[in-house]
N, C-alpha and C positions, 0 to 999 in steps of 0.2 A: 549569490545563492539563487537557486531555482526551486519553484514549488510545483510539484506534480500531483494531481489528484487521480487516484485510481478507483475504479468501480470494482468492488470485490464481491464475487458471488459465493454464497454458501455459508457465510457467517451467521450464527444464530444466537450467540451468547457472548458475555464478556470474556470468557476464556478464549473464544475464537479471536476476538479483537487482540487480546494479549499475545497470542501466538503469532498473528500477523505482524503486530508491532515489533515483537522481539526479532523476527526474521528480517524485517526491513531495516531495523537499527544495526544489524550485523553487516549490512552492505557498506563497503568502504565508500566514504563520501557523503553518507546520509547523516544529517545533523539532528533532525527531529522528525517525529511521526505522530500523527493524531488519527486514531482509527475509531469509526462509529459503526458498530455492527448492525444497529437498527436501520441505518441509511445505506449500509453496504459500501462505505467509502473509507478511503485512507488518503490523508494529505501528507505528503512527504516533502520535507525541505532538504535540499542536497546541493552538492557541488559536483558538477560534471559526471553525473551518474546516468547511464543509458536507461531508457524506458524498459528495455528488455531485461536488464538486471533487476529492476524493481519487480517486474512481473514474475521473474524466475524465483525471487525470494518469497513471493506470495504463493506461488505454485508449490514450493518446497514446504510451506506451512500447511498445505492440503486444500488450498482454495484456488479459484480462478480469478484472474484480474485482467483488466484492460484500462488503458489511459482514458480518462474521461475528457471528452472534447466538447467545448461550447457549454452553454447553460444547461442543456438537457441531454448531453451525450452520454 
């Protein structure tokens, strides 16, 4: 299992979080998702999923995302 943390821009409410979570869970290989709209973060646990596929799922939900790198990335 791999854990990827995404920085998600544009989320402002719990409904935003739910939409991002739903889209990420639909990606084949994703096993769990935790989204925090206040911090603008999504933690995704998965098996062999490309970063681009995770970012595309967030984009499809109507938000922008990038892989968070390092402690402050």
